[in-house]
C-alpha positions in Angstrom: 128.2 96.0 117.1 127.8 97.2 113.5 127.4 101.0 113.3 126.6 103.4 110.5 126.5 107.2 111.1 126.9 106.4 114.8 123.8 104.2 115.1 124.0 100.6 116.2 122.3 98.3 113.7 118.7 97.2 114.5 118.0 99.9 117.1 115.1 102.3 117.5 116.1 105.9 117.4 114.0 109.0 118.3 114.7 112.4 117.0 113.0 115.6 118.0 113.7 119.2 117.1 111.9 122.4 118.1 112.7 126.0 117.2 116.1 126.4 115.6 118.0 123.4 114.3 118.4 124.5 110.7 121.8 126.1 111.4 123.1 122.7 112.8 122.0 120.7 109.7 124.7 119.4 107.4 125.2 116.4 105.1 126.2 114.1 107.9 122.9 114.8 109.7 121.0 114.3 106.5 122.7 110.9 105.9 122.1 109.9 109.5 118.4 110.7 109.2 118.1 108.8 105.9 119.7 105.8 107.5 116.9 105.8 110.0 114.1 106.0 107.5 113.8 109.8 107.3 112.7 111.3 104.0 111.3 114.8 104.6 113.8 116.4 106.9 114.6 119.7 105.2 114.4 121.7 108.4 112.6 125.1 108.3 113.6 128.1 110.3 111.9 128.0 113.7 110.0 124.8 112.7 109.7 121.4 114.4 110.6 117.9 113.3 110.1 114.5 114.8 111.3 111.0 113.6 110.7 107.6 115.0 113.3 105.7 113.1 115.0 102.4 112.9 118.6 101.5 112.0 118.1 98.4 109.9 115.5 97.0 107.5 112.6 99.3 106.8 109.8 99.0 109.3 106.2 99.9 108.7 106.0 101.8 112.0 108.7 104.3 111.1 107.1 107.8 111.4 108.3 111.3 110.5 106.5 114.6 110.8 107.5 118.3 110.5 105.7 121.6 111.0 106.7 125.1 109.9 107.3 128.1 112.0 104.4 128.9 114.4 102.6 125.6 113.7 103.6 124.0 117.0 105.4 120.8 117.9 105.7 117.7 115.7 104.3 114.8 117.7 104.4 111.2 116.7 102.5 108.2 118.0 103.1 104.6 117.0 102.8 101.1 118.2 105.9 98.9 117.9 105.4 95.2 118.0 108.2 92.9 119.0 109.5 90.8 116.1 
């Protein structure tokens, strides 16, 4: 099993944050989110963030969404086809 930033190669990874994760963010977390296809993950105080990522070649179904404080949860919907 080939791993990078703790993720096994060619695996789907879901990330969801609501309320206060900004204080837990560091360079390791940023590098891990980048390795999954994340691009817009500067977490805001009391905001929400969601990522449907993939550890491997970039996929067209990778999704990322964030909302600022008081804007509710970040919800992602996607279809993933085998192959």
